[in-house]
C-alpha positions in Angstrom: 48.6 24.5 26.9 45.4 22.5 27.2 43.3 25.4 25.7 45.6 25.5 22.7 45.0 21.8 22.0 41.3 22.2 22.3 41.3 25.3 20.1 43.3 23.4 17.5 40.9 20.4 17.6 37.9 22.7 17.2 39.5 24.6 14.3 40.4 21.3 12.6 36.8 20.0 13.0 35.2 23.2 11.7 37.6 23.3 8.7 36.8 19.7 7.8 33.1 20.4 8.1 33.3 23.5 5.9 35.4 21.5 3.3 32.8 18.7 3.2 29.9 21.1 2.8 31.7 22.8 -0.1 32.4 19.5 -1.8 28.8 18.5 -1.4 27.7 21.8 -2.9 30.0 21.3 -5.8 28.8 17.7 -6.4 32.2 16.1 -5.6 31.9 12.9 -3.7 28.2 12.4 -4.5 27.4 8.7 -5.0 24.5 8.1 -7.3 22.1 5.4 -6.4 21.6 2.7 -9.1 18.3 2.8 -10.9 15.5 0.8 -9.3 14.1 -1.9 -11.4 10.6 -3.1 -10.7 9.7 -6.6 -11.4 6.2 -8.1 -11.7 5.5 -10.2 -8.6 2.4 -11.9 -9.9 -0.4 -13.6 -8.2 1.7 -16.0 -6.2 3.7 -13.2 -4.6 0.6 -11.3 -3.7 -1.0 -14.4 -2.3 2.1 -15.1 -0.1 2.1 -11.5 1.2 -1.6 -11.7 2.0 -1.1 -14.9 3.9 1.7 -13.4 5.9 -0.4 -10.4 6.7 -3.4 -12.6 7.8 -1.1 -14.7 10.0 0.3 -11.5 11.6 -3.3 -10.2 12.2 -4.3 -13.5 13.9 -1.2 -13.4 16.1 -2.1 -9.8 17.0 -5.6 -10.9 17.9 -4.0 -13.5 20.2 -5.8 -16.3 18.3 -2.9 -18.7 18.9 -2.3 -17.6 22.5 -5.6 -18.8 23.7 -8.9 -17.0 24.2 -10.8 -16.2 27.3 -14.0 -16.5 25.4 -13.8 -20.3 25.0 
């Protein structure tokens, strides 16, 4: 009895997998991504990103955690 239940579950899973593979091959159920629009960030955006990267670099160098060289 238990083997029949397991076999039925396995067959159902394999059938569902094959069905989804066929649908994907046919293009059914494919969700298209919206087109990506790029905006010009400008000088202020670049400056902000550069400041964030410099702060991260200083944190990585343990500038704010104290230095043994002082």
